[in-house]
C-alpha positions in Angstrom: 177.4 37.7 -45.8 175.7 40.7 -47.0 171.9 41.4 -47.0 171.8 40.7 -50.5 173.8 37.5 -50.5 171.5 36.4 -47.4 168.1 37.5 -49.2 169.2 36.2 -52.7 170.3 32.6 -50.8 167.3 31.9 -49.1 165.0 33.1 -52.2 166.8 30.7 -54.1 166.8 27.7 -51.5 162.9 29.0 -51.0 162.6 28.5 -54.8 164.7 25.6 -55.4 162.5 23.7 -53.2 159.2 24.6 -54.4 160.7 22.6 -57.9 161.6 19.4 -56.3 158.1 19.7 -55.2 156.6 20.4 -58.2 158.7 18.6 -60.1 158.3 14.7 -57.6 155.0 15.2 -55.6 152.4 17.0 -57.9 153.0 14.1 -60.6 152.4 11.3 -58.1 149.3 13.1 -56.3 147.8 14.0 -59.9 148.5 10.1 -60.9 146.6 8.8 -57.3 144.2 11.6 -57.1 145.1 10.6 -53.9 146.1 13.5 -51.1 145.7 12.2 -47.9 147.4 8.8 -49.5 150.2 11.7 -50.0 150.4 12.8 -46.6 149.9 9.7 -45.4 152.6 8.2 -47.0 155.4 10.4 -45.2 154.3 7.8 -41.8 155.0 4.5 -43.3 157.6 3.5 -41.0 159.4 5.2 -38.0 161.9 7.1 -39.9 159.7 9.0 -42.2 157.2 9.6 -39.4 160.2 11.4 -37.7 161.0 13.3 -40.8 157.4 14.4 -41.0 156.5 14.6 -37.4 159.5 17.4 -37.3 158.3 19.2 -40.6 154.9 19.6 -38.8 156.3 21.1 -35.8 158.8 23.3 -37.9 155.5 24.7 -39.9 153.9 25.3 -36.0 157.3 27.1 -34.6 157.5 29.1 -37.7 153.3 30.0 -37.3 154.0 30.8 -33.7 157.1 33.2 -34.8 155.0 35.1 -37.8 151.6 35.7 -35.6 154.2 37.2 -32.6 156.1 39.2 -35.1 152.8 40.4 -36.8 151.6 41.5 -33.6 154.9 43.0 -31.9 157.2 44.2 -34.9 154.2 44.8 -37.6 155.4 43.0 -40.2 152.7 41.9 -42.6 151.6 39.4 -45.0 153.1 36.4 -42.8 150.2 34.5 -44.2 151.8 33.8 -47.4 155.0 32.2 -45.9 152.5 29.9 -44.0 150.3 29.0 -46.8 153.4 28.6 -48.5 154.5 26.1 -45.4 152.4 24.0 -46.4 152.2 23.8 -50.2 155.2 23.6 -51.3 156.6 23.3 -47.9 157.9 24.6 -44.8 161.3 25.2 -47.0 159.6 27.5 -49.0 157.5 29.5 -46.6 160.3 29.8 -44.1 162.6 31.4 -46.8 159.5 33.2 -47.7 158.9 35.1 -44.3 162.7 35.9 -43.8 162.5 37.7 -47.2 158.9 39.6 -46.2 160.4 40.1 -42.5 163.7 41.5 -44.1 161.8 44.1 -46.3 159.3 45.0 -43.4 162.9 45.7 -41.1 164.1 48.0 -44.1 160.7 49.7 -44.5 161.0 50.6 -40.8 164.7 52.1 -40.6 
């Protein structure tokens, strides 16, 4: 797979999830105004709780990875990916970090 295809797919998938989140979750939260309830809805049964916990741990692992690479490889602007990992979600945050990381690698070369 070429680097261009890799980065294009990462950006597309991250953006696709952001659009899904915008169209699916934001209207419901705006209607109810209950942000905490929206978060808690991810834990309404064991299956949802399993997926929600997975997402939280994925964000924590992503945060660890971003902080580590900032310190050891000098990758800057990873904090943007962490913010995007909260809203709209880890898929968008992780995709953003992959693009940021690749750009940082090419600046070094």
